[in-house]
N, C-alpha and C positions, 0 to 999 in steps of 0.2 A: 508094475508089481507092487503088492502091498508091503508097506514098511513094517519091519519087526519093531517090538517095543523095547529092545535092548538099548542101553545108553550108547550114544554115539559121540566120538571125539575126532576132530579133524586136527592133525598135527602138521604144521608147516616148519620145515627145517631150512634155514638160510645157508647160503654159501659159506659165510664166516664160521658157522658151527662145524661144517664138514671139512674145513681146511686149516692148515697151520700157518705160521707167519710167512712161509714161502709160497703160499697159495697152492699147496699140494693136498689132495684128498687124503684123509686120515681114516683108514679102515676101522680102527678100534671105535671111533665115534659112530660109524654106521652100526657096528655090532651092538653098541650100548643102546642106541635108539631102538633097534629091533628087539633087544632083550626087554625093554620096557613095554613095547607094544605086545609082546608075547605074554607079559604078565597081565596086562589089561584083558587080553583075549581069554586067559584062564579065569579071570574074574567076570567073564560074560559081558565085556565092554567092547563094542565094535570101533575100529580105528580106520581112518583114511589118512594116508601119508602124502603130503605134497613136499617133494624133495627138489631143492636146487642142486647145483653142482655139475650139471652136464657140460657146461661150457668149459669149466676148469678141467674136467676129466678129458675132454676132447683136446684141450691145449697140451695136457700132459703127453698125449699120444702123438700129436702132430708137431708140437713145438711151435715155431714161428710160422706165419702164413704170408704168402705173397699177395693175398687178396686185399685190396685197398678199401673196398666198400665195407664199412663197419657192420652193417646189417647182414650182408652175405657172409662175412667172416664169422659172425656169431652163429649163423645157421649151420655152417660147416662144422664149427667146433661142437655145437650142441648135437648135431647128427652123429658125429663120431663118438661123443661122450655118453649119449643116452644108453646105448647097449652096454657100455662099460659099467655105468652106474646100476643098471638093472641086473647085470650079472652079479654084482657085489651084494645087492639086496636079495636077489633070488637065492644065492648060496647061503646067505646069513639066515634068512627066514627058514630055509630048508634045515639048517642046523638045529632050529628050534621046533622042528616038526610042523612048520607052517607053510602056507602057500601065499604068493603074491602075484599081482598082475599089473601091467603097465596100462595107464589110461592117459592118452594124449588128447588134448583139446585146444581149440581156439575160442576166443570170446564169443564168436557166433553161436557155438554149441550151447550157450546158456540163455540164448534169446527164446522168448515164448514160442511154442509151436513144436513141430516134429523133431527139431534138433534137440531141444530141451528134454522132451519126453524120451528120446533115444538115450541121452545121458543118464536120466533118472533110472531107466530100466537096466542100463549097464552097471551102475553102482549097486542098485538094489540086488541085481542078480549075483554079483560078486560077493557082496556082504552076506547074502543068504546062504552061500556055500562056504562061509568062513574064510574067504580069500581077502587079503588086505590089498585094496587098490592103492597103487602108487601113481599119483597124478603129476603131470607137468604140462607146460605149454608145448604145443606142437610147433617148435621153432622152425622146422623145415618147411612148413606150409603156411605159417602165419604171415599175413600181410599187415601193413601199418594200421589199417582201420579195424583189424580183428585181433590185435595184440592186447594182452593184459598189460596193465601199467607195470606189474611185477608179480611174482608168485604169491605175495601177500593178498593181492586182489583176487587171484585165482582161488586161494584157500578160502576166502570169504564167500565166494560164489559157490564153492563146493559145499561148504558148511550150510549155506542156505538151501542148496539143492537137495541135500539129504536130510534136512531138518535136524542138524546136529545139536547136541546139548551144549557143546563147548568147542571153541577154537583156541588152539595153543600156538602162538607164533614164537619160535625159538630163534634167538639171535646170539650174539657173543657178549652181550652185557646183561646185567642182572634184572633190568626192568626199566621203567621210565623214571628218570631223575628230575629233580627240581632245578637242575643246572647241568653243566657238563659232567659226565660220569667220572672224569679223571680229577675233578676238583675235590679237595678234601672236605669242604663244607657242604657238599650236596648230599641229598638223601633220596632214596627210592620212594616214589609215591605208590603206596600199596593199593589204593583203589581209586578209580576215576569213573565218573558217570559218562554216559554217551553224549550228554549235552554240555559238559564242561568245557570252557574255553582254555585251551592249553598253549596258545601261541606264545605267550610270554615265557614259557619254560623251554621251548624248543631250541636246542643247540645240537647240531649235527656232530656225531662222533667223527673225529678226524680220520679214523681208519676207513670208515664207509663200508659198503658192501663189496667184497672182493669179486669183481666181474659180475655183480648182480646189478639190478636196477632199482632196488628198494633202499630207503634210508629211514631214520627214525620218524621223520615227518610223515612219510607215506604209511608206516606202520601205525602211527597214532590215528590217522584218518580212517584206515581200514578197521582198526580195533574198535573205534567209537562207532563206526557205521555198522559193523557186525553186531555189537552189543545192543545197538538201537533196534535190532531185529530179534531181541530176546535170545541171543546166543552169547552166553558169557564167554568173554575173550581174555586171553592172558598174553603178556609179552614177558619172556623170561630167558634166562641163560641156558642154552642147549647143552653147554659143556658141564653143567652142574650135575652132580650124581643124582640119579633117580628124579630128575626134574619133572618129567611127564607124570610119573606115578604119584609124586607128592602133590602136584596140582590137582589131579583127579581125586585124590583122597582128601582134598580140602585144606592142605597145609598152606601157610602163608609164604608163597613163592612168587617172585616177580611182581608184576603190576596186573591187577584184575580190573577189567572193564565191564561195567554193568549197565543195564538200562535204567 
């Protein structure tokens, strides 16, 4: 399908944004994300949402599991949690008079050829109908050689696939710091180039990603790699009010990665 000329934004929401300190899904956060996407839609900006949280959502339903194998246990939790997350998004988008759709994929689907063309047609078809695609990895069918490193990698691939203008990676810290985020003397680095060496700045947040696979080092690699493809990328705090809208409107929020 032919791509429209509307501005396109890919928004990745991490597990730590969607959960509280007890690792439970927080519905008002989902509501606020949808509210901001609906505002973008009214401004004629198309959005694709990559949402984590299915594993946590599944754990809330099942509680503990007797399955010893970590990969199989994750598959089970995700398979149970995915419809729960989609129901929350579906109901919330419906409240704003909008429609959404689930797009599950493995890394294979982004390889050149018929699989990639199929993915492009799916996204373009949904966007042309004003439907918000909500993407996630197909954990139930992924095997080790077709798994994404994390949802940050998937978000980058989707941004490239649909030729997005911008990728926004939302986490639970305000951006990329020149030290540990909890240290008083550290500051946010507001702009980073795709070629800048950041290894001497990297210090993992002690909290890490709740049941996720991504950390700050992974996010930096993805952000710089995406920016190198001329897709401006941001790392910002998803719990900050109007964070998505402010970034799209050009306000100084989070860390901006450019080519």
